[in-house]
C-alpha positions as CSV (number, residue, x, y, z in Angstrom):
1,M,-7.6,-25.4,13.4
2,S,-5.8,-22.0,13.3
3,F,-3.0,-21.2,10.9
4,K,-1.4,-19.0,13.6
5,S,1.0,-20.7,16.0
6,D,3.8,-19.9,18.5
7,N,6.3,-21.1,15.9
8,P,5.4,-19.5,12.6
9,K,7.0,-20.7,9.3
10,L,8.1,-18.3,6.7
11,T,6.9,-19.3,3.2
12,Q,7.1,-17.9,-0.3
13,V,5.7,-19.6,-3.3
14,T,7.6,-19.2,-6.6
15,L,6.9,-20.9,-9.9
16,T,9.7,-23.0,-11.5
17,S,9.1,-21.2,-14.8
18,T,9.8,-17.9,-13.0
19,L,13.1,-19.1,-11.6
20,S,14.2,-20.5,-15.0
21,K,13.9,-17.0,-16.7
22,K,16.9,-14.8,-17.5
23,G,17.9,-12.4,-14.8
24,F,17.9,-14.9,-11.9
25,A,19.7,-12.4,-9.6
26,S,16.9,-9.8,-10.1
27,I,14.2,-12.4,-9.6
28,L,15.9,-13.6,-6.4
29,T,16.2,-10.0,-5.1
30,K,12.5,-9.4,-5.7
31,I,11.6,-12.6,-3.8
32,L,13.8,-11.6,-0.9
33,I,12.2,-8.2,-0.8
34,Q,8.7,-9.9,-0.6
35,I,9.9,-12.1,2.2
36,A,11.4,-9.2,4.1
37,S,8.1,-7.3,3.7
38,K,6.1,-10.2,5.1
39,V,8.1,-10.3,8.3
40,G,7.5,-6.6,8.9
41,N,10.5,-4.9,7.3
42,T,10.1,-1.8,5.1
43,P,11.6,-2.4,1.7
44,W,11.8,1.2,0.7
45,A,11.5,4.6,2.4
46,P,11.9,8.1,1.2
47,K,14.6,10.3,2.6
48,V,12.7,12.8,4.7
49,P,14.4,16.1,4.9
50,A,15.4,17.2,8.5
51,S,13.3,20.3,8.1
52,V,10.1,18.2,8.0
53,N,8.5,17.9,11.4
54,P,8.4,14.2,12.5
55,K,4.6,14.6,13.2
56,T,3.9,15.5,9.6
57,M,1.4,13.3,7.7
58,L,1.3,13.4,3.9
59,I,-2.2,13.0,2.5
60,G,-3.3,12.5,-1.1
61,I,-7.0,12.7,-2.2
62,D,-8.5,12.1,-5.7
63,Y,-12.0,11.5,-7.1
64,C,-13.5,10.4,-10.3
65,K,-16.9,9.6,-11.8
66,D,-17.9,5.9,-11.6
67,T,-17.8,4.8,-15.2
68,K,-20.7,2.2,-14.7
69,N,-23.0,4.5,-12.7
70,K,-22.7,8.2,-13.6
71,N,-24.7,9.2,-10.5
72,F,-21.8,8.4,-8.2
73,N,-18.3,9.7,-7.6
74,V,-15.5,7.6,-6.2
75,I,-13.3,9.4,-3.7
76,G,-10.0,7.8,-2.8
77,Y,-7.3,8.9,-0.3
78,C,-4.0,7.7,1.0
79,S,-2.0,9.0,4.0
80,T,1.3,8.2,5.7
81,I,1.0,6.7,9.2
82,N,4.6,6.7,10.5
83,K,7.4,9.3,10.8
84,E,9.5,7.7,8.1
85,M,6.6,8.1,5.7
86,S,7.0,4.5,4.6
87,K,3.7,3.0,5.8
88,F,0.3,4.1,4.5
89,H,-3.4,3.9,5.0
90,S,-5.7,4.1,2.1
91,N,-9.4,3.9,1.5
92,Y,-12.2,4.9,-0.9
93,H,-15.8,5.9,-0.8
94,Y,-18.7,6.0,-3.2
95,Q,-20.7,9.2,-3.0
96,D,-23.8,10.5,-4.8
97,S,-22.5,12.9,-7.5
98,N,-25.0,15.6,-6.2
99,V,-23.4,15.7,-2.8
100,N,-20.5,18.0,-1.9
101,L,-17.2,16.0,-2.0
102,S,-16.2,17.3,1.5
103,T,-18.9,15.3,3.3
104,K,-16.9,12.0,2.9
105,I,-13.5,13.5,3.5
106,R,-14.4,14.6,7.1
């Protein structure tokens, strides 16, 4: 049996203890943002200056030594994938610490 259907149902699980806390309006707002995200809406987007070409992609790259295995580096990156710069792709790679970092970035 498949969970997908022609008539999908929107669901959001919330604990009763969460709803009984102070700040109900804030909690409800966060739940609504989660629901909106699940149906494909973008909850937040930066204001992109008009001077930025719509085909611009922002990319961030970082690396660090693996704390458990000192012979490896962990390389992570994130990049925007739409012109509003509100959707992202990210990934990471493990690489031998003796290898040049640029080999995985290609």
